[in-house]
N, C-alpha and C positions, 0 to 999 in steps of 0.2 A: 504494500500500500504506500509506503513512504517513497519508494522509487517512482511509482506511478504519479504520486502527488508532485514530485519534483519535475517529472516530464510535463505534467499539466501546467506548471508555473511558466514553462517556456513556450507553450502553445496558445493559440487563440481559438475561439470557437469557430468551427467550420459548419455554417448553416446549410450549405449545399449537401454535405454528407449527412447531417441530421435529418434533412428533408426526405431522404431515402426511406426513413423508418416511419411507421404509423405511430400515433401517440402512445398506444399501449406497448409497442415494441420498444420505443424510447424509454418508457418506464422500466421495462425488463432490463434493458441495457444498463441503465444507471445502477440498478440494484446488483446486477452481476458484476459490474465494475467495482462495486464496493465490497465484493466478496460474499454476497449472500448466496445461500443454497437455493435450489429450485423450490424446495418446500417453503423456505422463508419468503421467497418472491410470491409464490402462490397465496400464502396466507395474507401477506401485506396487500396484495392487489385483488383479493377475493376471487382468485381464479383456481381452476383445477390444476393439478400437477401436469396433466397431459396438455392443457392449454399453454402453460409456461414452456413446455418442451416444444410445442408447435411453434410458438413465437421464436424460440431460440433457433430452431431450424430455418425459419424464414429469414431471421436476421443474418445467419451465416450465409444463406444463399444470396441475399441482397448485397451483402458487403464482401462476398468471396472470402470468408473466414472459415477456418477449420474447426475451431473449438471455442469454449467459453473463455479461455485464457486470451485468445486473440480478440474476442469481443471486448473483454475488459481493457486490453491494451489499446484497441481502436478507440474506445470511448474516452480514455484519458488523453490519447494523442490528439483527438479532434475536439477537445474541450467540452465534451458532452457531460462529464462529471465535474462538479465543482466542490 
């Protein structure tokens, strides 16, 4: 988390990248970037676990990322997480 926060301090928000995501996907991304588990994301957003997993799959497809670690790094690099 500290390394990603350091990366964030050097980046600015990329609105074009953020626009690729739906509102709900953006909420999932911010929570994943903060290290939340799928169960924690589901509980916080009042979603089923399968819906969170579906969102993660769509996020990976839209952003050409391989896993949740890359999702978290992408979010910090693009200023999605503050």
